[in-house]
Structure formats: C-alpha cells, structure tokens
N, C-alpha and C positions, 0 to 999 in steps of 0.2 A: 253415094256415101254409105248408106245402110249396107250395101252390097260389100263394101270393103270391110266394115265392122263384123259382118255375118262371119267371115272366115278367119278373124282374128285369133280363134281357138288353135289354129294350126301352127301358130309361132313356136311355142315350146317343143312341139313334136318334130319340127322340120329337120333339126340337126341329128335326130336319133338314128336315122339309117345308116350312118357312117359307123358309129360304134356297134351297132348290132350286125351289120355286115362284116365288120373286122372279126368280131368274135366268132360269128358263124364259120366265117373262111379259116380262122386259125383251129377250129375243131374239126371241121370236115377236110379241108384241102389246104393243110398248113404250108406245105413247100410252096405251091403255087402263090398263095396269099404272101409269104415272105418275099418271093421272087418279084412280085409286081407290088411290092409295099409302097413305092413312091408315088402309085397312082391314086393312093387314098387322099393325099393332100387337095387334089382338085376337087373331088365331090364334097370335101370340107368347105372349101373357101365358095364352092358354088352355092350351097344351100345356105350358107350364111349370108351370101350376096344377095340372094332372094329375100330373106328375111328384112335386110337393110333396106332394100327398094320397097318392100311392103310397109316397114317402120316410116320410111320417109313419106310414103303416101298418107299414113295416119297423122303425122305430124303437120302436113299440109292441111289437113281437114282441121285439126285443132287450131292452127293459126288462123284459118279463114272462119273461124267462130263456132266450131261443132261442140256440142255439149258432152259431158261425160256419158260414156256408154258402158252399160253393164249387161251380161247375159249369164244366167246360173241354171244348172240342172240340179234337180233334188237327186241326192244320193241315198240318204237313209232318213225315214220318217217314224218316229216310235213316241206315241202319245204327244207330250208337249215338246219333245226334243226333235229338231229338224236340222240336218247337215246338208248344205249345197256346195257344189263346185261350180266354178265358172271362170270368167275373165272380166277385167275392169280395166277399160281404155280412158285415159285421161292425159293430160299433157305430161304429168310426172312419168306415167309409163311411156310415152313416145320418146321422151327425152333419155331415158333409161335405156330403151331399146336401140336407138340410135348409137348410144355410146358403146352398148355391149357389141353390135354389130360391126361398126366401123373399126374400133381397136381390135377386135376380134378377128377380122379379117387381115388386117395388117400382121399381127402377131402369127397366123397360120401361114401366111406368105413366107414371113421371116423365118418361121420354125421349119419349113421344107428344107431349107439349106443348112440351118443352124444345127439340126438333129439329123441330118441325112445319115451321118455315118454312126449312128447310135443304134445299138441292137434292140433298144425299145422303142423304135420309130412308130410303129404300128400302134402300141401301148398308148404312147404319147398322144396320137391324133384321136384315139378312141376316149381317152380322159378328156382332152380339150373340148371335143365336140359334146360330150356329155356334161361337162361344166357350163358350156354356153347355154344347152338346152335347159338346165336346172336354173341358172340365173334368169332366163327369160321367163320360165315358169313362176318365178319368185315375183317379178315386177309385174307380171299380168294378173296376178292372184287377186280374187274378189272378196277373200276373208281372212281371218287370222289362222284357221286351221290350215288353210291352203298354203298360207305364207310359211307356216311352221314346217309343212312336209318340205317344200321346196328349200327352205332354209337349212334343213338338216342334209339334203342332197347336195347344196353347195358346199357345206361343210365336209361331207364325205369326199367331194372332187378336190376340194383343197388338200385334204390329208393325202389322197392318192398322188397329187402332183407335186406337193413339197416333198414327199418321200419317194418321188420318183426313181430315185437312184438309192434304191433302200439297201444295198449292199454296202454302202457307206455307212459306218456308225453315225456320224454326225447327221446326215439326212434323215435316218431312221428316227433319231432322237428329236429332231426338229419337227417331225410331222406327228410324233406322239405329243410333242409340248403343244402344239397347235390345236391338236384334238381335244386334250385334257383342258386347256386354258378355255377353249370354246365351249366345252361342257357346261361350265361355270355359267356363262352368259346365257346358254340355251336353256338351262334348267330355270334361270330366272325369268327367261321369255315365256317358257311353258306356264309357270306359276302365274305370271301376269295375265296371259291368255285365259287360264281358267278362272282367275279373280273376276276379270271383266264379264265373263260368261255368267257368273255368279251375281254381277250386278246387274247386268243388262238382259240376259237370257238370249244374246245372239252373239254370232261371230261376224256377221256382215259389217262391213265398214259404215254404211248409212246409218243402219240400226245402231250400231255403237256410238256414233258421234251424237245422232239426234236423242237417244234415250239419256246418255250421260248428261248432255246439256239440260234436259228437263229435270233430271234428277238434282242436279246442282241447284237450279233454279228454285226448285220446290223444296230443297232440303231434305230430300227422300233418301240420302246415301251418307254414310258415314265418311267425312272428308278425310280422315287419317287412313282409312282403309282404300279409299279410292287413290290417294297420293301414293300409297305403298304398291299398289297393283301397277299403277303407271310407271312407278320407277323401276319395277321387276321387268316392264317391258322394254324400258331403255338399257337394263342391263344386258339384254342379248345384243343390242347395237354396240354397247361399249367394248364387248369381246370381238365381236364380228369386225367392227372397223378400228380396232387397236387403240382404243382411248384408255387412258390412265384409269385404273391400275391393272387392266388386263391386256396390256400391250406387249407383253414380254415374249410372245410367239412370233411377232412380226420379223425382228432382224434375223432369227433362226431360220424363219421360212425362205431365206436367201440360199439355202442349200439345195433348192430344185433348180433346174435349168433357168437361164434367163428369161427366155420367152414367157414362162409361167410367172415370173416375177412380174412382167410387164403386164400380164393379163390379169391376176388377182389383185394386183396393187393399183390398177389404174381404173378398171370398168367392171370387175365382177365382186369378189369376195368382200373386199373392205368397202366397196360402194353399197353393199348390201345392208349395212348397219345404218348408213346415210339415208338410204332410200326407206328403211323400216321407219326411221324418225320423222322423215318429210311426210311420209303416208299417213302416219298417226298424229301430225302436227295439229289438226282441228281438235284433236282430243286432248293433247298436251296444253294448248294454248288457254284453256279454260281452268288449268290446275297451275297457279302460279308457281308454287313450290318446285314443281318439276320442271318447269321452264327455267328457273334459277339453278337447278341442279344440272340440267343440260349444258347451260352456258359455263357454269363453274368447271364442268369436267372438260369441256372444250378448251378454256382458257389454260388449264393445268397442262392439258396434252400438248397444247402450242408450244409452251415454254419448255417443257420437259424433252419434246421431241427434237427441238432445235438444239438444245444444250447437248443432248446426247450425240447428236451428229457432229459436233465440232471437232472431236479427236478421232473418229473412226478412220481407220486406213483401208479397209474393206470398201471398195467402190459401191457394192450393191448394198450394204448394210447402210452405209451413209445414205444412200437414197430411200432406204426402207425407213430410216428414222425421219427423213424429210417427208415422206408420205404420211407418216404418223402426225407430224406437225401441221401439215396442211388439211389432213382430215380434221383436226383440232379446229383450224379456222372455219370449216364447214358447220362443224357441230356448234360453235360458238354462234355463228349466225343463225342456225335453227333455233337456239337457246334464246336469242334475242328477237325471234319472231321474224327474222329477216329471210323469208322463204327464197325471194327472188335472187337475192346475193348469195345464198347457200347453194342454189341450183347452178348459178352461173359459175361459181368457183368449182363446183363438181365437174362441169363441163370442161372449162379450161385447164384445170389441173390434170383431168384425165388425159387428155391429149399430150399435154407437156410431159407428164410423167411417164407416159407409154414411151415417148420419144426418148427421154433420158435412159429408160431402162433398155430398150432396144439399142441405143446407142453404146451403152455399158457393154451390153453382149458384144457388140461389134469389137470393142476394145479388147475383152477378154478373148474373143476368137483370135485377135491378131497376135496376141501375147502368147496364146497357147501354141501358135504354130513355131515358136522361137524356144519355148520353155518345156513344151508337152503340158499334159494334163495335171495342173497342181493349184488348186483354188486358193493355196495360201501364198502364192507367188503371183499367178495370173490376174487376180483380183485386188492385189494389194497396190494402192496408189502410191505408197512410200518407195515402191520398187520401180515405177513408172517414171514417165517424164519424157519430153522430146519427142512424143508421137505425132507432133503437128505435120511433119514433112512426110509421114509414111501413111498417115490415115487423114487426108485433108477433109474428105467428104464427111466421115465420121466427126471429125473435130467441129466443123461448120454447124452440123446439126446439133450436136452436144451443146455447142456454145449458145445457139439459140434457145434451146430448151433451159439452159441455166439462167440465161437472160430472161426469159419468161417466169420461170420460178422466183426469180428475184424481184419481179414487178417493175421491169423496165419498159416503158412504152414503145412502140405501139403493140407489143406482144400480148398474148392472150390473157395471161394471169394478172397483168397490171390492172386491166378493168374491173375484174372481179374482186381481186384483193383490196384494191382502193376503196371499193365500195363497202366491203366488209370494216375496214378500218374507220370509215365515216360513220358507218352505224355504231361501232363500239364507242365513238366518241359521245355519242347521243344516248348510249344504254348506260355506261358506267366509266368515269374518268379512270379508274384503276385498271379496268380490263382495257381501256384503249390504251394506257400506257405500256402494258404488258404486250399487248398486240402489235404495237408500232415497235417495240424493243425487239420482238421476235422476228419482225420483219427485216430488222438490219441483222440480226442473227442468220437469217435464211440466205441473205445476199453473201454474208461472210462465208458460210460453210460451203454453199453451192459454188462460189467462185474459187474457195480453197480447192475444192474437188477437181475443178477445171484445170487450175494451174498445176496442181500436182500431176495431173494425168498428160497434159499436152505440152507444157512449157518446159523450157530448160533443155538439157542435154539428155542423151541416152544414160540411164543410170549405170553406174559403175557395177552394182550388184550383178548385172547381166553381162558376163564376161564373153558370152557368144555374140553380144552386139558388136563387138569389135571386128568381127570376121575372121579372127585367128583361128586356125585349125587346132585340131588336138586338145580342145577345151576339155577341162574336167567335169563340165556340168552335166548332171544327171537328170532325168526325167522319167517319170512313169508314163508308160505307153497308153494312150487312149483306146488303142486297138486290141489290147487284151495280150494273153500269154501267147497265143498263136498267131497274132495278125501282124507282128512286128519283126523286121529282120535289121539286124545291126550289121553295118559294113565299115570299113576303115574310112572310106572316103565318100561313100553315097549312102544316102539313108533313103531306102525306096520301100514302098508299100506296094504290096501285091494285091489282086482282087480278092475280096472277102468271099469265100465259099459259103452260101446259104446253109450248108449243113454243117459248118464248123461252129463249135461252142466258143463263142466270143465273150471273153469278161472285160466289161468296161474298166473295171478298176483291178486290174492285175497288180500284184505286189513287186513282180519283177522289174528291175530298172536297166535301162539301156544307155551307153555312153553315147553323147553326141560328138563327133568328131567333125567340127567345122561345118557340116551340112546338117539340115534340118529338113523335117517333113515338109513336103508341098502337096497339098491335095487340090487336084484339079475338080473343082466343083462341078458337078453336072448341073444341067439347065433345070429350071423349076418344072416339076411335076413329072420328070422323066422316070422310067421304070427300072433303069439298069445303073447300078452303082460302080463306078470305076475310079481308079486313081492313075495319075500319070507317073512316068519314070523321069519327069524333067528336074534337073538338079535347081536348086532354090537358092535364094539370097537368105543371108542369116538374120536379116532385119525385119521388123514387121511389115505387114502389107495391109491394104485396104481390102474389106470383106467384098464378097462376090455381089453381083448387081441384085441378086434375088434377096439379099440382105439389105442393100441400101435402098432399094425402091421404097419399102415401108417407111424408112427413115425420112425419105423426102417427102412422102405424102404426109406423114405426121409433122413436118416442118411446115406445110402449108397450113394445115389445121391450126398449128401454134402461131402462125402469123396472122390468120385472118378469122377464127372462131370467134374471137373476141369482139368482132364487129356486130355480133347479134345482140349484144347488149349496149351499143353505143346509141345515145338518144339521137333520133332523126329530127327533131324539131328544134330549130335554131333559136327560137324564142324562149323556150325553156325545156327543163329536162322532164319531159312528160313521158309519152308511151314509146318504147323501143320495141323491136322485134321479139325479145325474149319476154319482155311483160306481156305483149299482146299473146303470145303462145301460151303463158302460164296462167293467165286469169281465170280459164274454166276451173282449173284444178282446186284452187283454194281461195277463200274470199277475205283476203287480207289487205289492209290498206297500204302496206309498204311495197307493193307490187308496184307503185307509181313512186317516182322520185321527185320531190319538190325542189331539189337544188337547181340554182341557175348556173349557166355555164362559167361565170366568173367564180363562183364558190367552187365549183367543181375543179377549175384550174389550180386555184390556190391550194385546195387539198391534195391534189395531184403532185404538185411541186413538192409538198411536204414529204409525201410518200415516197417520191423517187429519190429525193434528197437523203431519205433514211437508207435506202438500198445503194445508193452510191457511197456513202459512208461505209457500209459494210464491205462493198467491192474495194474501196481503197485500203481498208484495214487488211483485207484478205491479201491485196497485192503487195503491202509493205512487208507482210510476214512471209509470203509464199513465192512472191515473183521472184525468179533467178537473178534478176538484175541487182536486187536490193538485198536478198537474204540467201541463206541455205535454210533446208529443212530442218537441220540439226539444232541450230542455234539462233534462229529469227533475226540474222544480222542486222539489218537497218534498225529496227526496233530496239535491240538491245544496246546499240551504239548511243542511244540517248539516256539510256539508264546506266550511271557510272557505277563502278564497284564502291561497295559500302553498304550501310544499312538499307538504303533504297533499293539497291540491286537484289539483297537477300529477300527483301519483302517481295519484289517484282517476281523473283523465281519462285518464292513459296505460293503466291496467288497462281501463277501459272500452272504449278504442279498440281495445286489443288483442283483447278478447272480442267486439266488434263485427266487427272485420275478419275474425276467424276464422270467426264464424258466417256473415257476409254472403258470404264468398268461399269458402263450402263447405269450410272447413277446408283449402284450398289443394290438395285431392286431385286435383280435376279439372286444376287447374294443372300438378300433378306428372305426371299421366298424359299430358297434352298435351306437356309439354316432355321427358320421359323416354321413355315410350312410344311415343306418336304419331310426335313428330319424330325420335325415336331410330331407330325402325322405318322411317321415311321417309328418313332420312339413310344408313342401311345399305343400303335397297333402291337408292338413287340410287348409292352407291359400287359396289355389285355391278353396277348397270346399266353404270356407267361401266368398270368393270373387265373386263366381259364384251365390251363393245364395242371399248374401245381396246387392250386387252391380249390377251385370247383371240382375239378376232377380227382384231385387228391383226398377231398372228403369223402366223395362217393366210392372212390377205390378203398380209402380207408375202412368204410363202413363194411364193405364186402370183406376185406381181408379179416378184419377183426372178428365177424361172424363166423368166418372159415376157421380161425384159430380156436376160438371158443366152443365151435361145434367138436373140434378134432379132441379138445381137451374133455368135455363132457363125455364123449362116447366111451372113454375109459373108466368113467365113474360107474356107469350103468353095467352090475354085474348080475342082475336077476334075482337078488336076494332082497326080500322084504325087510329083513331085520336091518341090512345096511341102510336101505332107504329111510326107515324110521330113526335110525342113529343121526344121519345127516340132518334129516329134518329137525329134530330135537336140537342137534347142536347149534343150527343157524338160528333157530328161534331163541335159544337161550343168550346168543350173542346179540341178537337184536333187542331182547329185553334189558340185557345189561347196558348196552348202549343208551337204550332210552332212560333208563333207571339214571345213569350218570348225568345226562344232559338236563333233566328234569328236577334233580334234588341236589 
C-alpha cells in the first residue's frame, strides 16, 4: 500500500511526454510528424489509461480504509518562510482522478475520429494531454500555492482549447471572454490565499484547518477579515465553475470543438471550482456566513441556468446552461454541508453530461455531412428533427443521458439529485421549493432538446434532405480553399497533401448539386488519412464506430454508476460504497443517511413526479403529434382568443426573450462594465493629454515666448535698463498707493 502511494507523484507528469514529443517533432522533423499525426492518439490514450489503473488502485485502498497520505518536499526556506511542494492523496483526490481519466480516455478516443480531418489535429492532442496533466496536478496538490499554479495552468489550457479555431472571430472572442472572466475569480483566489497566509502563516491544508479552528475558538482572529478571505477563496471557484455572476463565459466556450466541451464541462475546468470548495470545506464549515454565501450562489445559479436553457436553439449552448445549473446543485449541496451528496452528483453528472456532449457532437457531425461546416445551422435544434431513423445509436444514447439528467430512476443522476433535494428540504424551505421547481425545468428543457433534435420529420429548411438534385443550398467547405472540388453530379474529396496549406475556415462557397461529401473514416489510431470516392446519400448518417464506442461506454456509466450511492443495508439507510469511500476525507456527520427506505421511496416518488411533469409539458409543447415548433399547437388550443390569449402570449414572449437573450446579463456587462470602463479610460486619456500635459506644455510654451520677447529688450545700454527699472517701480508704487488709500 505504501509502495503505491510512494509513486503517486508521477500522476501529473505521465501525460506530458505526448505534448513534449509533438512539440519537438514539429520543430525538428515537421514533415514526418505531420505525416504520422494519427499515431499520437494512441500514446495519449495509453498514458491516460495507465493513470486510470493507478487511480483505481488508490481508490480501492481508500475504500478499504486507508488514511490520508501526504508527501512534501521543501522548495525554499528563508527565515520564517517555508514553501513546500508535494502531493495529497485522499478520497476526494481519488474520485477526481477517476473522473478525469475515465472521461478523458473516452474523449480522446472520440476525438481521434472527430478531429481526424482537422489540420490542427496534433495541436489538439497536445493541448488535451497538457490539460489533463494540469488538472491532475491540481487535484493532487498539497497546499494552496501549488493549487494556484495548476489552477492557472488549467485556465491557460481552457483558453487554448476554447480558442482552438482561433481564425474564427467568434472563437477568438470566446476564449478572450473566458480568460478575462476567470481573471476576476483568480485575482480573488490569490487575495484569499495571501489573506489566509497572513492569518495562519502556512499554505498547507492541515495547518490551515487546524490553526484557523484554534484561532476561532480562542478569538484570536478578526471574524470579518476571516470571512472576507474565505469569500475571496470562493470567488475563484465561482468563476471557474461558471456560477452566477461570473458564468457568462460558459455558453461562449461552445465555440471550441465538441470534444473539448465534453472534457472541460464534465471532468476538468468546471469541476476545478467544485474541487476547490470541497477541498476547503473543513475551513468553510467553521465560518457560517461563507457557507450561507455558497448555498445562496448555488441556488441562484440553479434557477438562472435552467431558465436560460429554456429557449436556446444551439444544442451545445443549451447543454452549457444545463451544466451551469447542475453545478449549482453541487454548490448548493456543499453550502449546506452535504459533502457526500455533492460529490455523488459530481460523479453522476460528469458521466451523463459527457455522454450528452459527445452525443451532440455525433449529431453535429451527421448534420455537417449534408450541409457542410456551418455552426449556425449544424448546431441549431430548430433546423433539426427526424434524426431518429438516421442515427439510432446516437439517439438512444442521448435519450438515456437526457433521462438521467431529468432524474428518472434507475439512471445515475436520479440518486444524487434526489439526495440533494431531500437535504435542501431540511436546510431551507425556500431553497427546497426553488430546487424542486428547477428540477422540473431541467426535465422540461432537456426533453425539449431531445424532441427538437430527434422527433418529427426532416426539417423543411434543409432542401437537400429531399434528395432532389440541383439544390441551391450552399455550404462552406471544411477542407479549405484547396481541398474541395466542385463537380456537377459528384462531390469528391481528394487526398490532402501534407505540404498543402489547408485553411479550415475558407470564405469560398461551393454549390452542392444533389450529392454531398462522404468521408470514409479511417480506423482508430491509423497513420494515413484518406477519403473515398464513393457516392453518398443526401441524408444524415450514423457516426463511425470510433465515435460510437465512447458513447456506449458512457451509457454504461450512466446506467450503473449511481449504484455506488445506493444503500446496501435493507434495514436502514446506513453506509453505502460511496460513504465508505469518502469517510477518511472529511469528518462530517452527513456522510451517513438516516432515512429509512419508506421515507426514501416517498421522496423519490415526489422528485420523479416533478420530472415527469416537466417531460409532459415539453411533450405537449414540442412533440410533433401535438404541436409545431412555431405556435405550440396543443397548448394554444386551450387558450382561446381574447384577453387571456393576449396575456398568455405576453408571458410566453417575456420568458422566451429572457432566456434567449441570456437574462440580459451579457447586455448589462457590455453596457455598464465594458462601455463604462472604456468610457472612463477615454476620459482619463483625454484628461491626461489635454489637462495634465496641457499645463506642462503650456508652461514650456509660455516661457519660450516670454524669453523670446525679453531678448529684444536687452540692448546693452545701462541707461535703458535704469529707465525700465524706474518705470516699473513707479507703476508698482502707483498701484500700491491706489489700493491702500
């Protein structure tokens, strides 16, 4: 056992050979590295699989009762200041490592095919491997300074991944927005770390918890200053986990490739904020105001994320707001002190949301094969519909992920969300009402997403769906300026030459005459990219097996991972596998659940009823049998024309506008903050140039003119000087006499 812990330090470093080798190869032998680019997926998956096995072994030791293990090295010692680096292994660490590795492996396998025809394939895998290494370094950190270093590395990787297609203005703007928004949280985190070092004199977690508790018991610290420092630590988590009001970067982050969305929104970046709060929970629990603040931010985020997801048409943005809302549930649980429920929902949500994001990528991939690369069309749910018979495997996987997030048993999220709802009832009736209401909203917008995407018939907006030739539909070629050839009847792609300059976002458009691109996807990890000349169908088609395999694995997780939190004791809800796993990490009484099975079933019936109600409403509004997307057919039939109909339309318009315009929060930030700061900067610039510089320059110009005038007065004659002297003295005496008499 000690032998296993002894080598845990290697975990963050194991993925690094891939980005290092790719970088060195592109510098020294760029042609060979690009020619063999598909081979780099294999070592990426292999190294992450080794870490997964290592993490599973650590988790088994934790479940069997191993204590927390910490190992540190002294980095710098100067008088009273000592800084150490090391690693900390406890159940929280093992949980996060398993999430990062399992989801990461699925995303990498999926990406091998999804990104196979992108010219940035090598750069993508280098970024992904470095991101995984940074996140694993974060979760194994033993002190706040080490966490902050890896925290910034995770932020840097998210910036690079979100702006992966940096030639697109929207992607460049999105990564900048994420960077700037997270700088606000990171600055708060840094201030909080420095504040607690001022209070405790240490960055180590053990010292931090013990010294703070002693100071509070003995009254040796100012409670206001302590609360402020703890709140600043939480601000870092607010930005990283997209909690209100620093959530605005999350929907724009969808400009990155879909596998990136699956990774950073399931197991890495947004989970980093949750991890930080969970790691520092022993510190926060002794400061009641901070716990109340955490729960308040959580409940606001829950409701806001759900309402903003109601009217989104972009499938990835809708999932992004769903992520925001579900992270709010986890933050609420942490604020209530429900450590077990929070980590349980973190686990179940990570697998379900990874499944949904990869499923959305499969949908987008199938749409792009008929309309070309066009995010505003291939990701727009209003332009989809009727995909069930074309992508049945993706449809089934997406449906299971949807039902899980809705809280339908026995899928994963049911067990964790139900526990959070029960704990909220004991914590605050108001919070419980909001949480339960939002659970219904979650079921509504998730099933709306499913119905708009898969049910009904092929949408009339896609003229080429009909199979008619000579369609006037145009598309931007994803193969760039040189890679696409337009023919009258056949649309064939030739092999890409490695020496060609291929632009992913060419502005040139090509007409599609009845036949569209068909890409014969290569086998996973192969080193040669090729395309077939086979004529294709004009309808969507299922993704390649390499993309479907991760979906099926994540389906299994979605079906069975909830079992780790199911009580095994039939006599009473005592200890389950998850509780036994988490006990060593934190000493909180709520790791045990005192509910009996009868009370559990009653609560479950209530929560499932709420979910079914949301599903029914979504079906009435969006099921093709009952309605059309434009006029909400069946619902509107019950609201007759007249004052009630006008009121109904007004209410629906207000809700739609609020949701579609992101709650006007981005508009507020743009108007008040962005324009306000810019206006203030312009005023300061004007004041500096015209007033400050004007005074200085004015003095210089005045002295120049005065000197120029005086030089003509000096003629060298003493009599003239005496005359001027007496003249000015006389004037001075005259003025003095007038004003004094």
